[in-house]
C-alpha positions as CSV (number, residue, x, y, z in Angstrom):
1,M,-36.2,165.1,161.0
2,A,-39.1,167.5,159.9
3,S,-38.5,167.2,156.0
4,R,-35.9,167.4,153.5
5,L,-35.4,167.6,149.8
6,N,-33.6,165.0,147.5
7,P,-32.8,163.9,143.9
8,Y,-34.7,160.8,142.3
9,I,-32.9,159.6,139.4
10,S,-34.3,157.2,137.0
11,F,-32.0,154.9,135.2
12,N,-32.7,152.5,132.2
13,G,-31.2,149.3,133.4
14,D,-28.0,150.5,135.3
15,A,-29.2,152.0,138.6
16,R,-27.3,149.3,140.5
17,Q,-23.9,150.2,138.8
18,A,-24.7,154.0,139.1
19,M,-25.5,154.1,142.6
20,E,-22.6,152.2,143.8
21,F,-20.3,154.4,141.9
22,Y,-21.8,157.7,143.5
23,K,-21.4,155.3,146.9
24,E,-17.6,155.0,145.6
25,V,-17.5,158.9,145.0
26,F,-19.4,160.6,148.1
27,G,-19.2,157.4,150.8
28,G,-21.9,156.6,153.2
29,Q,-24.5,153.6,153.4
30,L,-26.4,152.2,150.4
31,N,-29.5,150.4,150.6
32,V,-31.0,148.6,147.5
33,N,-34.2,146.7,147.1
34,T,-34.7,144.8,144.0
35,F,-38.2,144.5,142.2
36,A,-37.6,140.3,143.3
37,D,-37.5,141.6,146.9
38,L,-41.2,142.4,146.2
39,G,-41.9,139.1,144.7
40,P,-42.7,138.0,141.2
41,Q,-43.2,141.0,138.8
42,D,-44.5,140.5,135.4
43,G,-41.8,141.9,132.4
44,V,-39.4,143.0,135.5
45,E,-36.1,141.4,135.7
46,G,-35.8,140.3,139.3
47,D,-32.3,141.9,139.8
48,K,-33.3,145.4,138.5
49,I,-33.6,148.1,141.0
50,M,-36.9,148.9,142.5
51,H,-35.5,151.4,144.9
52,A,-31.9,152.8,146.0
53,M,-31.0,155.0,148.7
54,L,-27.5,156.5,149.3
55,E,-27.4,158.6,152.8
56,T,-24.1,160.0,152.7
57,D,-21.2,160.8,155.3
58,A,-21.4,164.3,154.2
59,G,-25.5,164.3,154.7
60,Y,-26.6,164.0,151.1
61,T,-29.1,162.0,150.0
62,I,-29.5,160.4,146.5
63,M,-32.2,158.1,145.8
64,A,-32.8,156.0,142.3
65,S,-34.7,153.1,140.5
66,D,-34.6,151.6,137.1
67,T,-37.7,152.3,134.8
68,P,-39.7,149.3,134.7
69,P,-40.7,148.3,130.8
70,H,-44.1,149.2,131.6
71,M,-43.3,153.0,132.2
72,E,-41.8,155.4,129.7
73,Y,-37.9,156.1,130.4
74,N,-37.7,159.5,129.3
75,P,-33.6,160.6,129.8
76,G,-33.2,164.3,129.6
77,K,-31.2,167.3,130.5
78,N,-34.0,168.6,132.7
79,I,-31.8,168.2,136.1
80,T,-28.6,168.8,137.1
81,M,-26.8,167.7,140.5
82,S,-25.2,170.4,142.3
83,L,-22.5,170.6,144.7
84,S,-21.8,174.0,146.7
85,G,-19.6,174.8,149.6
86,D,-16.5,176.0,150.8
87,D,-14.9,172.5,151.8
88,S,-12.2,172.6,148.8
89,D,-10.6,169.4,149.2
90,R,-13.9,167.3,149.5
91,L,-15.8,169.2,146.5
92,R,-12.5,168.7,144.5
93,G,-12.4,165.2,145.2
94,Y,-15.9,164.6,144.2
95,W,-15.1,166.3,140.9
96,D,-12.2,163.9,140.4
97,S,-14.4,161.2,140.6
98,L,-17.4,162.7,138.7
99,S,-15.3,163.4,136.1
100,A,-13.5,159.9,135.8
101,G,-15.2,158.6,132.6
102,G,-17.3,161.4,132.3
103,T,-17.3,164.4,130.0
104,V,-16.2,167.9,131.4
105,Q,-18.5,170.3,129.9
106,V,-16.8,173.4,132.0
107,P,-13.6,172.8,133.5
108,L,-13.6,173.2,137.3
109,D,-11.7,177.1,137.5
110,K,-11.9,180.1,138.8
111,Q,-14.7,182.4,137.3
112,A,-15.8,186.0,137.5
113,W,-17.9,185.5,140.6
114,G,-14.8,184.4,142.5
115,D,-15.3,180.6,143.2
116,E,-14.2,177.8,141.5
117,F,-17.0,176.1,139.0
118,G,-17.1,173.3,136.8
119,M,-19.8,171.2,135.0
120,V,-19.4,167.7,134.2
121,T,-21.6,164.6,132.7
122,D,-20.8,161.7,134.9
123,R,-20.3,158.1,133.0
124,F,-24.3,157.5,133.7
125,G,-25.1,160.6,131.6
126,I,-26.2,162.6,134.9
127,D,-25.0,166.1,135.0
128,W,-23.0,167.7,138.1
129,M,-22.2,171.4,138.8
130,V,-19.2,171.7,141.4
131,N,-19.1,175.3,142.9
132,I,-16.0,176.1,145.4
133,S,-16.3,179.2,147.0
134,P,-13.3,180.5,149.5
135,P,-13.7,179.7,153.0
136,Q,-15.6,182.1,155.0
């Protein structure tokens, strides 16, 4: 593997739940390391996630961690996860799962550019865009 770019999401204590949810949505292999795995950490609960990596069946990689108390947790709207392609069934399944318990910002529907597109904020506060293009 030469190189790859993937999202790394910081959570405020619920990284394990979020990553287990994303594993349910996307499938794949989830590897989790807690702060306790490194030995005693000052002020950090040992069961919190130091690093998690989900490598999905579709080739996506999502990484995450819980923000330790000595670091600033700065949730914001400066990142959006984007899923796109022409595998309508797969992408629609992701949409349905991500929408469950979340807030739909733009319903998944046909758009002026000809694709189906929607935006949702999942139950962990992460924004997702799904764009389904017609099969080639």
